[in-house]
N, C-alpha and C positions, 0 to 999 in steps of 0.2 A: 504493500500499500504506500503510495507517494506521501511525502510530508505535506502539510498544509501550506499552501503559498503565502508569502508575505511580501511586503514591499521591497525587501532586499533579496528576494529569490529570483534568480535569472530564469527567464523563459527557456524551456528546453527547445533545442533546435534539432530538426531531423539531421541525422549524420549517416553518411554512407561510407561504410568500412570496406575498401575495395583495394585490389592489387594496384600497385603503382603503375601509372602509365609508362613510366621509364622502362618497365619490362617489355614493352613492344619493341625496343631496339634489338635485343637478342633474337627475337622472333623474325624480324626483317633480315638480320644477319644469316640466320638459318635458311630463310628463303633464297637469299642471294647465293649462298653456298650450294643449295640444292639445284639452282639453275644450271650450273656447269655439269653436274651428274645427269640431269634430265636431258640437256641437249646432246650429251655424248652417249646416250643410251637409246635403246628402242623406244618407240612411242608409248608403250604401256607403262613405262617407268614415270610417266608424267603424273601418275597417281600419287607419287611422293609430294606433290604440291598440296595435297590435302592436310599433310602434317602441320606445316606452319599455319595454314588457314585454321585448322581445328585449334591449335595453340592460341592463336590470336583471339578467336571467338571465345574461348574459355577465359582468357585473361580479361577481356572486356565484359564478359557476362557475370562472372562469379563475384559475389558481394553480399554483405549483410547490411541492411538498412535499419537503423535504430531510430524510433520516433516515440513521442509520448503515448501513442496508441499501442505500440508493440514492436515486434521485430518482423522484418521481411527478408527471407533467406532466398537468394537467387542462386541456383546451380546452373550447370550447363544446359540441362534440358527441362528443368522444373523450377517452380517457385513455391514458397510457403509462407503463410501469415501466421505469426504466433502472437496472441494477445498476452499482455502482462498477467492477466488473470489465470492464464494456462501455464505460466512459467513457475517453477518451484526453486530454481537456482541455476548456477553455472558450474561447470567442472572444466578446469584447465589442465589437460594432460601434459606430461613432460614433453611430448613431441606432438605436433599436429595442431589443429585448430580447436577452439573452445567447444564445449558441448552444453547445450541448454537442457537441463533436466525439466521435464514437464510433469504436471500433477498427475497425469495418467500412468506415470512410470516409464515412459518412453524418453529417449534422448534423441536431440537433433543437432547434428554438427553445424556450427555457425562458421561459414567460409570466411576466411582471413582474420577472423577474430582470435587474437592471442592475449595473453596476460598484459603485455605492454599497451594494448589497445583499450584497456580498462577505463582509463580517464575519459576517452572519447565515448565509450559505452555509457559511463555514468553521466556525462554531460547531456546526452540526448534522452536519457530514461526519465528525466523529471524527478530525480531523487529515488527511484525505484532500485537502482544499483548504486552501491557505495564505492567511492573511489579510494582504494587503500593508500594510494600515493598521497592524496590530499589530507587523509587522516594522519598519516605519519608526519607530513609537513606541519600540520596544525599542532600536533603533539610536541614536536621539536621547537616550534615557536613558542608554545606556552611554557615549556621547560626553560627555554632561554630567557623569557620574560620573568619567570618566577626566580631564576638565578640572578637576574639584573636587579630585581626588587630587593632581594636579601643583601646584595652587595652595596646598595645605596642607602640602606637604612642606617641611621646614626647609632653608633655604638654607645653602650651604656657607660656608667663611670668606670674609669680604669684604676682608680686608686692613686693617681698621681695628680695632685692639684698644684697650681702654681704657688710658689713660696712668696708670700706677701710680707714676711718679716725680714726679708734680706735688706741689709743696710749697705 
């Protein structure tokens, strides 16, 4: 359940978590390299052009969109909407993409979502997902502030008073 909005709560903005567009460059290099193989081989080898095309389509299609309404998971050939009420939690395996644990006991892989993308996921969720990085930063700031306050407090009597009887 999201926290109640207040005057200082930022409006959640829809976030698309996708593969970097820079990854298209290796796909183009693959296509360029295949050109020589295709032109130097029999015509049936031109089927190899499907490899970079498929990788390009996959790169552009696969993503997870996070909004205040829920998650939209886009895979190569399918899409799925998951509302926040259907979501029980997230699991971040050591390798691979995050998994959304649903209330019905199923798991859905969230393409491109890793633990490092959690702040982006939290920003778009409207407070439904906690950002552990922000919590750690806030705790460190509070600890530093508490330490600074204890350092600036005046010290009590030290037992050494100025000598007023000196002649």
